[in-house]
C-alpha positions in Angstrom: -123.4 85.9 146.8 -122.4 89.5 146.0 -126.0 90.5 145.2 -127.2 88.8 148.4 -124.6 90.8 150.4 -125.8 94.1 148.8 -129.4 93.2 149.3 -128.8 92.4 153.0 -126.9 95.7 153.6 -129.6 97.8 151.7 -132.5 96.1 153.4 -132.7 98.9 155.9 -133.3 101.4 153.1 -137.0 102.1 152.5 -136.8 104.3 149.3 -133.9 104.9 146.8 -133.9 107.7 144.3 -131.2 108.2 141.6 -130.4 111.7 140.4 -129.0 111.7 136.8 -128.1 114.1 134.0 -126.9 113.8 130.4 -124.1 116.3 130.9 -122.3 118.1 133.7 -123.1 121.5 135.1 -126.9 121.3 134.9 -127.6 121.3 138.6 -127.7 117.6 139.4 -125.7 117.8 142.6 -127.5 121.0 143.7 -130.8 119.3 143.2 -129.6 116.2 145.1 -128.5 118.4 148.0 -131.7 120.3 148.1 -133.8 117.1 147.9 -131.9 115.6 150.8 -132.3 118.8 152.9 -136.0 119.0 151.9 -136.7 115.4 152.9 -134.7 115.8 156.2 -136.8 118.8 157.1 -139.2 116.1 158.5 -137.2 115.2 161.6 -139.0 111.8 161.8 -137.3 110.8 158.5 -133.7 109.5 158.2 -132.1 110.6 155.0 -128.8 109.5 153.3 -127.1 111.3 150.4 -124.6 109.2 148.5 -122.3 111.1 146.1 -120.9 108.7 143.5 -119.7 111.4 141.2 -116.2 110.1 141.5 -114.4 112.5 139.1 -116.2 115.6 140.5 -117.5 115.1 144.0 -119.2 118.4 144.9 -121.6 117.3 147.6 -119.1 117.8 150.5 -118.7 121.5 149.6 -122.4 122.0 149.0 -123.3 120.4 152.4 -120.6 122.4 154.2 -118.6 119.2 155.0 -115.3 119.9 153.2 -112.3 118.5 155.1 -114.4 116.0 157.0 -113.1 112.4 157.4 -114.9 109.1 157.1 -114.4 106.8 160.1 -114.4 103.1 159.9 -115.9 100.8 162.6 -116.7 97.2 162.9 -120.0 97.7 161.1 -118.5 99.6 158.2 -117.8 103.2 157.2 -119.7 105.9 159.1 -121.3 108.6 157.1 -120.7 112.2 157.9 -123.8 113.9 159.4 -125.0 117.3 158.4 -127.9 117.0 160.8 -128.9 114.1 163.1 -131.2 112.7 160.4 -129.1 113.6 157.3 -126.0 111.5 156.6 -123.6 112.0 153.7 -121.0 109.8 152.0 -118.8 111.0 149.2 -115.5 110.0 147.5 -114.6 113.6 148.3 -114.1 112.5 151.9 -111.5 110.1 150.8 -109.3 112.6 148.9 -106.5 114.4 150.8 -107.4 117.7 149.1 -110.7 118.9 147.6 -108.7 119.8 144.5 -107.3 116.3 144.0 -108.3 114.8 140.7 -109.5 111.2 140.6 -108.5 109.5 137.4 -109.6 105.9 137.6 -110.7 103.4 135.0 -114.1 101.8 135.0 -113.4 98.7 137.2 -111.9 100.8 140.0 -114.8 103.2 139.9 -117.3 100.4 140.0 -115.4 98.8 142.8 -115.7 102.0 144.9 -119.4 102.3 144.1 -120.0 98.7 145.3 -117.9 99.4 148.4 -120.0 102.4 149.2 -123.2 100.4 148.9 -121.8 97.4 150.8 -119.7 99.0 153.5 -121.4 102.3 154.6 -123.3 101.8 157.8 -126.3 104.1 157.3 -128.5 102.3 159.8 -132.3 102.5 159.2 -133.0 105.1 156.5 -136.2 106.3 154.9 -134.6 107.9 151.8 -131.3 107.2 150.0 -130.6 109.9 147.4 -127.8 108.9 145.0 -126.0 111.8 143.2 -124.6 110.1 140.1 -121.8 111.4 137.7 -123.0 113.3 134.6 -123.5 111.3 131.4 -124.2 107.7 130.7 -121.1 105.8 131.8 -120.2 102.5 133.4 -121.0 103.9 136.8 -124.6 104.4 135.9 -125.0 100.8 134.6 -123.2 99.6 137.8 -125.3 101.5 140.3 -128.5 100.4 138.6 -127.3 96.8 138.6 -126.1 96.9 142.2 -129.2 98.7 143.5 -131.6 96.4 141.6 -130.5 93.8 144.1 -132.3 96.0 146.6 -134.8 98.3 144.9 -134.8 101.6 143.1 -138.0 103.6 143.6 -137.3 106.1 140.9 -134.9 108.5 139.2 -134.9 112.2 138.6 -133.3 113.3 135.4 -132.0 116.9 135.4 -132.1 118.6 131.9 -131.7 122.0 130.4 -133.7 123.6 127.6 -130.8 123.5 125.1 
């Protein structure tokens, strides 16, 4: 039933791209933000950027959205829009201060990821860019598992020469 619910919610997403990295500080969130902006340069395309880096959500700052609030409606959480065709959702919007630390165990993190996928009302979108946490943790397994109910078109892995 859960997979069917996610599949139904994500049916309006045409393409999903995960952005991953083996460690922090390699430019994953920067790449995600630039990719979202680049795709949104085509005003005919609807783009969504989902920041599931729960312990270090940097997308709100990169997108100039610090301090923004998420609003809830009957159809779910409304993303924060940078432009008419570029919506953003991040755990950073749920923290009272950008400096707040999020120290959660795996099940709670996975629950939030599932809630973002199930409850954010993106509307019809052409591209969903998912900025993941660094490393290879439970969150990665969860997002792939949840999104496989819909579909993942690809992943970009950010590396460094070291």
